[in-house]
C-alpha positions in Angstrom: -3.5 -6.9 -19.2 -1.0 -9.3 -17.8 0.7 -12.3 -19.4 0.3 -15.7 -17.8 1.9 -15.7 -14.4 2.5 -18.0 -11.5 -0.5 -17.3 -9.3 1.2 -18.8 -6.3 3.9 -16.1 -6.6 1.4 -13.3 -6.0 1.9 -11.8 -2.5 -1.6 -10.6 -1.6 -0.7 -9.3 1.9 -0.3 -5.7 0.6 -3.5 -5.7 -1.5 -6.2 -3.6 0.1 -8.9 -5.6 -1.7 -7.8 -8.9 -0.2 -7.9 -10.5 3.3 -6.2 -13.6 4.6 -7.9 -15.1 7.6 -7.4 -18.7 8.6 -11.0 -18.9 9.7 -12.3 -18.0 6.2 -11.8 -20.4 3.2 -9.0 -22.2 5.0 -6.8 -19.1 5.0 -6.8 -18.6 1.2 -6.6 -15.0 0.0 -10.1 -13.8 -0.6 -11.7 -10.5 -1.6 -12.8 -8.6 1.5 -16.4 -9.1 2.4 -16.7 -12.2 0.2 -15.6 -15.8 0.0 -14.2 -15.3 -3.5 -10.6 -16.4 -3.8 -8.3 -13.8 -5.3 -6.5 -16.6 -7.2 -9.7 -17.7 -8.8 -10.2 -14.2 -10.4 -6.7 -14.3 -11.8 -7.0 -17.9 -13.0 -10.3 -17.1 -14.8 -8.7 -14.1 -16.5 -5.6 -16.1 -17.5 -7.9 -18.8 -19.0 -9.4 -16.2 -21.3 -12.5 -15.0 -19.4 -13.2 -11.3 -20.0 -13.5 -9.0 -17.0 -17.2 -8.5 -17.6 -17.8 -12.3 -17.5 -15.7 -12.7 -14.3 -17.6 -9.8 -12.7 -20.9 -11.5 -13.5 -19.9 -15.0 -12.5 -18.5 -14.0 -9.1 -21.0 -11.2 -8.5 -18.3 -8.5 -7.9 -17.9 -5.1 -9.6 -15.9 -4.9 -12.8 -13.7 -2.2 -11.1 -12.8 -4.6 -8.4 -11.8 -7.3 -10.9 -9.7 -4.8 -12.8 -8.0 -3.5 -9.6 -7.2 -7.0 -8.5 -5.7 -7.9 -12.0 -3.6 -4.7 -11.9 -2.3 -5.5 -8.4 -1.4 -9.0 -9.5 0.4 -7.8 -12.6 2.5 -5.4 -10.6 3.6 -8.2 -8.3 5.4 -9.9 -11.2 9.2 -9.3 -11.5 10.3 -7.5 -14.6 11.4 -9.7 -17.5 
């Protein structure tokens, strides 16, 4: 999907799947309705975990993982 990227550079504020709330997980970007950090999903994928495995490990739908990966990939500047 996406090549290795700087996760810190992803601006999650426009992602409808993610919320940032200082009262949840110290304000880290998390998937809405969970405590799963968005960056953890991206990091797992970049480290070679397939979408199916990430979905199972974090107990979130594969479609959500794919949508999050797509959003993050679109945040990267063209090379």
